[in-house]
KEMI-11374 format. One line per 8 residues: their letters; for each residue x negated, y, z negated of C-alpha. Coordinates in Angstrom, 2 decimals, m for minus. Layout:
BEGIN
A = X,Y,Z | ...
***
This chain:
BEGIN
MSADAMRI = m103.23,m121.84,44.08 | m106.26,m123.20,42.20 | m105.98,m126.11,39.80 | m107.16,m123.85,36.97 | m104.15,m121.59,37.40 | m101.80,m124.56,37.12 | m103.46,m126.04,34.06 | m101.40,m126.17,30.88
ERPTTNSK = m103.47,m124.61,28.13 | m102.69,m126.42,24.87 | m103.94,m125.01,21.57 | m105.83,m127.28,19.21 | m106.44,m127.00,15.49 | m108.22,m128.82,12.69 | m105.28,m128.17,10.39 | m104.04,m131.25,8.55
LFAHTRWD = m100.52,m129.76,8.43 | m99.91,m128.20,11.85 | m100.10,m130.20,15.06 | m101.14,m127.45,17.49 | m102.01,m124.20,15.75 | m101.67,m122.55,12.37 | m99.69,m119.80,14.13 | m96.76,m122.22,14.03
AFPAAAGL = m96.46,m121.26,10.37 | m94.51,m118.21,11.62 | m91.69,m120.01,13.48 | m91.58,m122.62,10.72 | m91.18,m119.87,8.10 | m88.52,m118.18,10.25 | m86.57,m121.43,10.42 | m86.73,m121.91,6.67
FCFAYFLG = m85.69,m118.29,6.16 | m82.56,m118.91,8.27 | m81.80,m121.96,6.13 | m82.22,m119.92,2.93 | m80.16,m117.04,4.36 | m77.27,m119.40,5.11 | m77.30,m120.70,1.54 | m77.59,m117.14,0.28
LYFLFPHA = m74.39,m116.15,2.10 | m72.57,m118.91,0.23 | m73.81,m117.93,m3.22 | m73.44,m114.19,m2.64 | m69.92,m114.27,m1.19 | m67.94,m114.33,m4.49 | m69.89,m111.37,m5.84 | m70.44,m108.93,m2.96
PLWVMLVL = m67.96,m106.47,m1.41 | m66.34,m107.64,1.80 | m67.99,m104.92,3.92 | m71.43,m106.08,2.75 | m70.60,m109.68,3.62 | m69.33,m108.66,7.06 | m72.67,m106.96,7.79 | m74.61,m109.96,6.46
GFIYSLMV = m72.38,m112.30,8.47 | m73.13,m110.45,11.69 | m76.85,m110.59,10.90 | m76.45,m114.33,10.41 | m74.93,m114.60,13.90 | m77.94,m112.83,15.38 | m80.22,m115.03,13.31 | m78.59,m118.23,14.59
NANINGVG = m79.18,m117.02,18.13 | m82.83,m116.20,17.47 | m83.38,m119.40,15.53 | m81.92,m121.71,18.18 | m83.66,m119.97,21.08 | m86.92,m119.21,19.31 | m87.69,m121.58,16.46 | m85.60,m124.59,17.47
HNFIHNPF = m86.53,m124.28,21.13 | m90.28,m124.22,20.52 | m89.93,m127.00,17.97 | m88.42,m129.25,20.67 | m91.28,m128.76,23.11 | m94.16,m128.60,20.63 | m93.17,m130.00,17.19 | m94.93,m127.95,14.55
FRSRLLNR = m96.29,m130.58,12.19 | m98.63,m133.54,12.43 | m96.42,m135.57,10.13 | m93.47,m137.14,11.91 | m91.52,m137.24,8.64 | m92.17,m133.55,8.05 | m90.88,m132.77,11.53 | m87.74,m134.80,10.77
LFGITQSI = m87.19,m132.97,7.49 | m87.69,m129.60,9.16 | m85.10,m130.64,11.76 | m82.63,m131.22,8.92 | m83.19,m127.71,7.56 | m82.67,m126.34,11.07 | m79.47,m128.33,11.40 | m78.05,m127.10,8.10
GCCFSQTL = m79.13,m123.49,8.62 | m77.48,m123.23,12.06 | m74.74,m125.84,11.42 | m75.60,m128.06,14.35 | m77.90,m131.00,14.99 | m81.44,m130.13,16.04 | m81.92,m133.60,17.50 | m78.70,m133.46,19.54
YDAVHMQH = m79.86,m130.03,20.72 | m83.10,m131.72,21.80 | m81.14,m134.13,24.03 | m79.06,m131.33,25.55 | m82.13,m129.19,26.12 | m84.07,m132.00,27.79 | m81.11,m132.49,30.11 | m81.30,m128.76,30.80
HKGNSDRQ = m84.88,m129.20,31.97 | m83.94,m132.14,34.17 | m81.51,m129.96,36.10 | m82.87,m126.45,35.51 | m79.43,m124.85,35.85 | m78.82,m126.70,39.11 | m75.93,m126.14,41.48 | m73.06,m128.61,41.73
DEHGDTLD = m73.67,m131.69,43.83 | m71.21,m133.18,46.36 | m69.18,m134.56,43.45 | m68.92,m131.18,41.75 | m71.29,m132.21,38.95 | m74.61,m130.87,37.70 | m77.52,m132.72,36.16 | m77.95,m129.88,33.65
WLSIYRHG = m75.09,m129.93,31.14 | m75.74,m126.25,30.41 | m75.95,m125.14,34.04 | m74.25,m121.81,34.72 | m72.95,m123.45,37.93 | m71.37,m126.46,36.18 | m67.93,m124.89,35.72 | m68.17,m122.41,38.59
HDGETENP = m66.17,m122.52,41.81 | m67.15,m122.46,45.49 | m70.84,m122.82,44.67 | m70.85,m119.72,42.45 | m71.95,m119.33,38.87 | m69.26,m119.40,36.24 | m67.89,m116.10,34.96 | m70.31,m115.14,32.17
WRYVFLSF = m67.62,m114.55,29.54 | m66.01,m117.92,30.14 | m69.44,m119.49,29.87 | m70.25,m117.62,26.67 | m67.01,m118.24,24.79 | m66.12,m121.74,26.04 | m69.49,m123.52,26.13 | m69.36,m124.03,22.36
FRDDVGAI = m66.43,m126.42,22.86 | m67.82,m128.31,25.86 | m70.50,m130.50,24.32 | m69.90,m134.17,25.04 | m71.17,m135.75,21.82 | m70.72,m139.23,23.27 | m72.92,m138.47,26.28 | m75.52,m136.80,24.05
KRELRKRK = m75.68,m139.83,21.76 | m76.02,m142.15,24.73 | m79.09,m140.17,25.81 | m80.53,m140.40,22.30 | m79.86,m144.14,22.20 | m81.93,m144.58,25.37 | m84.98,m143.15,23.63 | m85.15,m146.03,21.13
NGDLFWGN = m87.28,m143.93,18.78 | m84.94,m143.23,15.89 | m83.55,m140.01,17.32 | m79.96,m141.28,17.26 | m80.30,m142.18,13.57 | m81.79,m138.82,12.68 | m79.23,m136.99,14.79 | m76.49,m138.65,12.76
IELTAFAT = m78.33,m137.74,9.56 | m78.41,m134.09,10.68 | m74.72,m134.10,11.60 | m73.89,m135.60,8.22 | m76.15,m133.13,6.41 | m74.59,m129.97,7.80 | m71.03,m131.36,7.68 | m71.50,m132.38,4.04
TLLVMAII = m72.98,m128.97,3.23 | m69.97,m127.20,4.76 | m67.60,m129.55,2.95 | m69.23,m128.81,m0.41 | m69.08,m125.08,0.35 | m65.40,m125.42,1.25 | m64.61,m127.17,m2.05 | m66.75,m125.42,m4.66
VPTSPIHF = m66.63,m121.69,m5.39 | m70.07,m120.80,m6.86 | m68.83,m118.76,m9.80 | m69.10,m119.13,m13.56 | m66.98,m121.01,m14.41 | m66.82,m122.96,m11.15 | m63.60,m122.77,m9.16 | m62.41,m125.05,m6.40
INWRFILF = m61.08,m124.70,m2.84 | m63.34,m122.05,m1.35 | m61.10,m121.22,1.62 | m62.01,m117.53,1.64 | m65.69,m118.28,2.30 | m64.89,m120.75,5.09 | m62.49,m118.26,6.67 | m65.29,m115.67,6.51
FLPFWYLG = m68.07,m117.96,7.71 | m66.64,m119.85,10.67 | m66.19,m116.82,13.01 | m69.80,m115.71,12.44 | m71.06,m119.25,13.01 | m69.14,m119.41,16.28 | m70.34,m115.93,17.26 | m73.97,m116.93,16.68
HCFSYLNG = m73.63,m119.82,19.10 | m71.86,m117.56,21.59 | m74.83,m115.19,21.41 | m77.05,m118.19,22.16 | m75.02,m119.06,25.27 | m75.12,m115.40,26.32 | m78.90,m115.60,26.17 | m78.86,m118.81,28.16
YYRHYGAN = m76.64,m117.39,30.88 | m78.88,m114.44,31.69 | m82.03,m116.55,31.44 | m80.81,m118.21,34.63 | m78.43,m115.81,36.33 | m80.15,m114.61,39.51 | m82.79,m117.35,39.33 | m83.36,m119.72,42.22
PDKPIAWG = m82.45,m123.36,41.43 | m84.32,m124.45,44.56 | m87.76,m123.10,43.57 | m89.45,m124.54,40.47 | m91.44,m121.38,39.83 | m88.20,m119.34,39.99 | m85.95,m121.62,37.95 | m85.71,m119.04,35.17
VSSYGKIY = m85.42,m115.28,34.71 | m88.02,m113.60,32.50 | m87.99,m110.59,30.20 | m91.29,m109.32,28.84 | m90.31,m106.93,26.01 | m92.82,m107.22,23.18 | m90.45,m107.05,20.21 | m87.97,m109.37,21.88
NWLFFYNG = m90.64,m111.98,22.53 | m92.09,m111.67,19.04 | m88.67,m112.35,17.55 | m87.92,m115.23,19.95 | m91.46,m116.64,19.99 | m91.98,m115.88,23.68 | m88.89,m117.61,25.03 | m88.35,m114.41,27.02
YHAEHHFR = m91.01,m115.79,29.39 | m88.36,m118.10,30.73 | m89.40,m118.50,34.36 | m92.85,m119.45,33.10 | m91.34,m121.83,30.56 | m89.26,m123.72,33.11 | m92.22,m123.92,35.46 | m94.39,m125.49,32.73
PKVHWTKM = m92.23,m126.39,29.67 | m95.10,m127.65,27.49 | m97.04,m124.37,27.45 | m97.24,m123.33,23.80 | m95.65,m120.02,22.87 | m99.03,m118.59,21.80 | m100.40,m119.21,25.31 | m97.46,m117.89,27.30
ENFRQSIV = m98.93,m114.46,28.09 | m102.15,m115.98,29.43 | m100.23,m118.51,31.48 | m98.11,m115.79,33.03 | m101.21,m113.85,34.05 | m102.56,m116.94,35.80 | m99.48,m117.32,38.04 | m98.27,m113.72,38.39
DLQKQEGV = m99.33,m113.43,42.05 | m97.47,m116.59,42.97 | m94.43,m115.33,41.06 | m94.41,m112.12,43.06 | m94.81,m114.06,46.28 | m91.85,m116.33,45.43 | m89.60,m113.50,44.18 | m89.28,m114.58,40.56
RTIKRAHM = m86.57,m112.46,38.97 | m87.29,m110.42,35.85 | m85.13,m108.08,33.79 | m86.09,m105.15,31.61 | m83.79,m105.94,28.69 | m83.54,m108.84,26.30 | m81.59,m111.67,27.89 | m78.64,m111.19,25.55
LGFLDPDL = m78.23,m107.74,27.11 | m78.79,m109.02,30.63 | m75.33,m107.86,31.72 | m76.62,m104.28,31.36 | m79.48,m104.81,33.79 | m79.30,m102.18,36.57 | m80.40,m104.69,39.24 | m77.90,m107.36,38.25
PKRGQREG = m76.93,m109.42,41.33 | m73.26,m109.77,42.15 | m71.76,m113.19,41.61 | m71.45,m115.08,44.88 | m74.72,m113.80,46.32 | m77.40,m116.36,47.06 | m80.57,m115.89,45.08 | m82.59,m114.86,48.13
EAVPPLGG = m80.11,m112.06,48.76 | m79.81,m111.11,45.10 | m83.47,m110.50,44.33 | m84.46,m106.91,45.21 | m87.75,m106.04,46.91 | m90.83,m106.40,44.78 | m90.97,m102.68,44.22 | m87.62,m102.80,42.47
MSNARSK = m89.08,m105.12,39.87 | m92.61,m103.76,39.70 | m92.11,m101.99,36.39 | m90.64,m105.06,34.76 | m93.36,m107.31,36.08 | m96.18,m105.03,35.06 | m95.29,m105.06,31.40
***
């Protein structure tokens, strides 16, 4: 393959606000909208019917998934703003809106790229903390539903903080700030009922909110599972599974191009389509797996490999994927 095809095309801009392109205003606005939506749930809860709140809560779950995998993900690889302080402040809004730490997510995600959903080694461990093989047996991937519903509880905060400490760039400090920010926000929401006059002990809102928060993160793990299920951990160009639906990639800021992303993680989301076109022949040659549906619906894919099959056996002939690849 020519050097031109392997080149990472980075956008440039003369904007004094944005680091790479003014198009990053869209994911930044989406992240702030998620933050505002979360606060809106809190203030609306005492006044809206339960059925309305249940619908809005489910939308919040979907929004958390899209925000983590679209906004937060792109923000890790290509921070939106020139100002380091502005990037830190945006990370705090992300952390409060999704009730997690954006900086701790950064550490976990970088570990994900070190291992690329690798198989277990001779000690039964994986370099990638999120690997779908990490808690599997006999060299197989983990059952998807165990992965989806248990991964939320598996984060090793101590290991994550040790990775941040190694960076020696303030990330550990800011990660703690983010943890404190969202924990304090939830504590205030649990204590104060936003009514006139104010009431105290807002247990009904917390009882309503926590399942949708958990569900949002489960949706995120569901996405992650099918972004790697059927991929080939032994081939860099095939480390991920891609889905090329237009609406899906608009909503997730082109994280559907996941094989391309793992092959070259620094490619900006606005350049992902062009990058894919430059390597599509090599992808076909190496049997890169694609699916026709959004990754969250990957379990509905008609060509889904059976668990236990090796990737070389699982990937159908190129003709079976021609429609998906041609989109």
